[in-house]
DRENKE-450523 format. One record per atom (N, C-alpha, C): atom name; x, y, z. Coordinates in pm, whole numbers, plus 50000, padded with zeros to 5 digits. Example, Ala and Ser with C-alpha at 12.3 -4.5 7.8 and 13.67 -1.06 7.14 Angstrom:
   atome      px      py      pz
       N   51319   49431   50780
      CA   51230   49550   50780
       C   51320   49670   50780
       N   51285   49775   50708
      CA   51367   49894   50714
       C   51290   50003   50787
# end
This chain:
   atome      px      py      pz
       N   92124   57125   11492
      CA   92106   57014   11401
       C   92238   56966   11345
       N   92331   57053   11312
      CA   92458   57013   11254
       C   92546   56945   11358
       N   92532   56984   11489
      CA   92608   56916   11593
       C   92562   56772   11607
       N   92433   56748   11590
      CA   92380   56612   11600
       C   92437   56524   11488
       N   92440   56574   11366
      CA   92495   56499   11255
       C   92645   56475   11275
       N   92713   56573   11328
      CA   92857   56559   11353
       C   92884   56448   11454
       N   92809   56445   11563
      CA   92831   56342   11665
       C   92787   56204   11617
       N   92685   56197   11535
      CA   92645   56068   11477
       C   92756   56017   11384
       N   92812   56103   11301
      CA   92923   56065   11213
       C   93045   56024   11293
       N   93074   56099   11400
      CA   93186   56065   11487
       C   93164   55929   11555
       N   93042   55901   11597
      CA   93008   55773   11659
       C   93024   55658   11560
       N   92981   55678   11437
      CA   92995   55574   11334
       C   93142   55549   11305
       N   93221   55656   11293
      CA   93365   55641   11268
       C   93432   55567   11384
       N   93392   55597   11507
      CA   93449   55531   11624
       C   93414   55383   11624
       N   93289   55348   11591
      CA   93248   55207   11585
       C   93324   55131   11476
       N   93342   55196   11361
      CA   93419   55133   11255
       C   93564   55109   11298
       N   93621   55203   11368
      CA   93757   55189   11420
       C   93765   55073   11520
       N   93668   55062   11609
      CA   93665   54954   11708
       C   93654   54818   11638
       N   93566   54808   11536
      CA   93553   54683   11462
       C   93683   54647   11389
       N   93751   54747   11336
      CA   93879   54723   11268
       C   93984   54671   11367
       N   93992   54729   11485
      CA   94088   54685   11587
       C   94056   54543   11630
       N   93930   54510   11651
      CA   93891   54374   11690
       C   93928   54275   11579
       N   93904   54312   11455
      CA   93939   54225   11342
       C   94090   54201   11337
       N   94169   54306   11353
      CA   94315   54291   11349
       C   94365   54203   11463
       N   94309   54218   11581
      CA   94352   54137   11695
       C   94311   53991   11679
       N   94197   53966   11619
      CA   94150   53828   11606
       C   94220   53752   11493
       N   94280   53821   11397
      CA   94349   53753   11288
       C   94501   53763   11300
       N   94552   53807   11411
      CA   94694   53821   11434
       C   94760   53683   11443
       N   94873   53662   11371
      CA   94946   53536   11375
       C   95065   53551   11470
       N   95067   53468   11571
      CA   95174   53473   11669
       C   95300   53403   11618
       N   95284   53290   11549
      CA   95397   53212   11502
       C   95404   53214   11350
       N   95525   53211   11297
      CA   95545   53197   11154
       C   95532   53048   11121
       N   95427   53011   11051
      CA   95402   52869   11026
       C   95424   52830   10880
       N   95507   52906   10810
      CA   95535   52878   10671
       C   95647   52774   10659
       N   95615   52664   10593
      CA   95714   52560   10568
       C   95796   52603   10447
       N   95928   52603   10461
      CA   96016   52654   10355
       C   96106   52544   10301
       N   96122   52542   10169
      CA   96219   52452   10106
       C   96356   52519   10118
       N   96447   52453   10186
      CA   96581   52507   10207
       C   96673   52469   10092
       N   96662   52344   10047
      CA   96752   52296   09943
       C   96685   52185   09863
       N   96706   52187   09733
      CA   96666   52076   09646
       C   96792   52004   09602
       N   96791   51872   09616
      CA   96910   51794   09587
       C   96876   51690   09480
       N   96948   51694   09371
      CA   96934   51593   09266
       C   97030   51480   09299
       N   96975   51361   09319
      CA   97056   51245   09355
       C   97109   51181   09227
       N   97241   51167   09215
      CA   97296   51108   09092
       C   97256   50961   09077
       N   97225   50923   08954
      CA   97191   50786   08918
       C   97063   50737   08985
       N   96977   50826   09028
      CA   96847   50791   09087
       C   96740   50872   09015
       N   96618   50822   09015
      CA   96511   50892   08946
       C   96420   50969   09042
       N   96475   51018   09150
      CA   96398   51100   09243
       C   96480   51221   09287
       N   96411   51312   09352
      CA   96468   51437   09398
       C   96453   51443   09550
       N   96549   51499   09619
      CA   96538   51521   09763
       C   96515   51669   09789
       N   96428   51698   09883
      CA   96407   51837   09927
       C   96428   51843   10077
       N   96502   51943   10119
      CA   96525   51967   10261
       C   96435   52084   10300
       N   96350   52062   10400
      CA   96254   52161   10444
       C   96289   52213   10583
       N   96258   52340   10605
      CA   96260   52396   10740
       C   96117   52397   10790
       N   96092   52327   10901
      CA   95960   52321   10961
       C   95963   52410   11086
       N   95890   52521   11086
      CA   95896   52613   11199
       C   95828   52555   11324
       N   95866   52609   11437
      CA   95805   52565   11562
       C   95667   52627   11577
       N   95589   52565   11663
      CA   95460   52622   11701
       C   95437   52592   11848
       N   95314   52593   11892
      CA   95287   52576   12034
       C   95318   52435   12084
       N   95319   52335   11997
      CA   95337   52197   12042
       C   95462   52128   11988
       N   95528   52183   11887
      CA   95647   52119   11832
       C   95762   52217   11821
       N   95883   52162   11823
      CA   96002   52245   11805
       C   96032   52258   11656
       N   96112   52356   11621
      CA   96152   52371   11481
       C   96239   52252   11442
       N   96235   52218   11313
      CA   96309   52101   11268
       C   96348   52114   11122
       N   96443   52030   11085
      CA   96484   52013   10947
       C   96431   51877   10903
       N   96368   51874   10786
      CA   96307   51750   10738
       C   96355   51721   10596
       N   96389   51595   10570
      CA   96432   51552   10437
       C   96320   51470   10376
       N   96279   51508   10254
      CA   96172   51437   10186
       C   96219   51391   10048
       N   96167   51277   10007
      CA   96196   51223   09874
       C   96075   51251   09786
       N   96098   51307   09668
      CA   95991   51335   09573
       C   96013   51244   09451
       N   95917   51156   09429
      CA   95924   51064   09316
       C   95784   51048   09260
       N   95768   51074   09132
      CA   95637   51067   09064
       C   95534   51157   09132
       N   95575   51278   09169
      CA   95489   51378   09234
       C   95434   51333   09368
       N   95500   51238   09433
      CA   95462   51191   09566
       C   95576   51222   09662
       N   95544   51292   09771
      CA   95646   51325   09872
       C   95642   51224   09985
       N   95759   51177   10024
      CA   95772   51083   10135
       C   95877   51138   10231
       N   95842   51145   10359
      CA   95935   51194   10460
       C   96036   51084   10489
       N   96164   51116   10469
      CA   96270   51018   10496
       C   96326   51032   10636
       N   96348   51156   10679
      CA   96412   51179   10808
       C   96375   51317   10859
       N   96363   51329   10990
      CA   96337   51457   11053
       C   96434   51479   11168
       N   96481   51602   11182
      CA   96576   51636   11288
       C   96520   51753   11368
       N   96467   51723   11487
      CA   96409   51827   11571
       C   96518   51908   11639
       N   96480   52029   11678
      CA   96567   52125   11746
       C   96673   52184   11654
       N   96660   52167   11524
      CA   96753   52227   11429
       C   96675   52318   11336
       N   96739   52427   11294
      CA   96668   52522   11208
       C   96753   52574   11092
       N   96871   52516   11072
      CA   96958   52568   10967
       C   97038   52455   10903
       N   97038   52452   10770
      CA   97121   52358   10695
       C   97249   52429   10655
       N   97362   52386   10711
      CA   97490   52448   10680
       C   97546   52397   10549
       N   97540   52265   10530
      CA   97600   52205   10412
       C   97543   52065   10393
       N   97559   52012   10272
      CA   97519   51874   10245
       C   97615   51815   10144
       N   97620   51682   10143
      CA   97705   51611   10046
       C   97651   51469   10032
       N   97649   51421   09908
      CA   97613   51283   09884
       C   97743   51206   09860
       N   97767   51105   09943
      CA   97890   51027   09932
       C   97856   50882   09901
       N   97946   50814   09836
      CA   97934   50673   09803
       C   97805   50643   09727
       N   97746   50743   09666
      CA   97629   50724   09582
       C   97497   50707   09653
       N   97498   50666   09780
      CA   97371   50643   09847
       C   97368   50687   09993
       N   97460   50772   10035
      CA   97461   50824   10171
       C   97455   50976   10166
       N   97361   51032   10238
      CA   97347   51178   10246
       C   97407   51226   10376
       N   97503   51316   10367
      CA   97566   51378   10484
       C   97510   51519   10497
       N   97452   51548   10613
      CA   97398   51681   10639
       C   97474   51746   10753
       N   97500   51873   10738
      CA   97558   51954   10844
       C   97448   52052   10886
       N   97391   52031   11006
      CA   97277   52111   11051
       C   97309   52175   11186
       N   97243   52286   11214
      CA   97268   52355   11340
       C   97142   52424   11389
       N   97150   52470   11513
      CA   97042   52545   11575
       C   97093   52687   11599
       N   97048   52781   11518
      CA   97099   52918   11528
       C   97040   52994   11646
       N   96937   52940   11710
      CA   96880   53010   11825
       C   96960   52984   11953
       N   97048   52884   11950
      CA   97131   52850   12065
       C   97277   52867   12025
       N   97342   52969   12078
      CA   97480   53002   12039
       C   97577   52891   12077
       N   97553   52823   12189
      CA   97648   52721   12234
       C   97622   52584   12172
       N   97518   52571   12091
      CA   97489   52441   12028
       C   97590   52413   11917
       N   97648   52294   11917
      CA   97746   52261   11812
       C   97676   52229   11680
       N   97753   52233   11573
      CA   97704   52192   11442
       C   97704   52039   11439
       N   97591   51981   11403
      CA   97578   51836   11398
       C   97604   51786   11257
       N   97679   51678   11248
      CA   97703   51611   11121
       C   97625   51480   11127
       N   97524   51466   11041
      CA   97443   51345   11041
       C   97450   51278   10904
       N   97439   51146   10906
      CA   97445   51066   10783
       C   97327   50972   10783
       N   97273   50947   10664
      CA   97177   50838   10652
       C   97174   50786   10509
       N   97140   50659   10500
      CA   97136   50588   10372
       C   97014   50632   10294
       N   97033   50659   10167
      CA   96922   50694   10079
       C   96858   50566   10025
       N   96729   50570   10000
      CA   96661   50450   09947
       C   96701   50423   09802
# end
């Protein structure tokens, strides 16, 4: 009688283990899909804020750097740069031009890009 209870308990423990493994496999995340704020930039003499985001890659898009304008709690995408994943430096020149130094750290031979665009 005690062997029967032992094997029933062992069978229940085995089933619980199998269900746990199935649960872990079905909820496994292959890609890191967390959007991260890399830098917040206060624009002088303007009433809005700029945020530079890192947008991770997934199955259909490449990683990118995205610049958004935040004004009155509304975010507007100003510019996106695909195939880049790192903000090296930034500078606001002439009061309304944003200079970004961005790179792709996954490609060693990729040069650092210097991009400029006019702020609204």
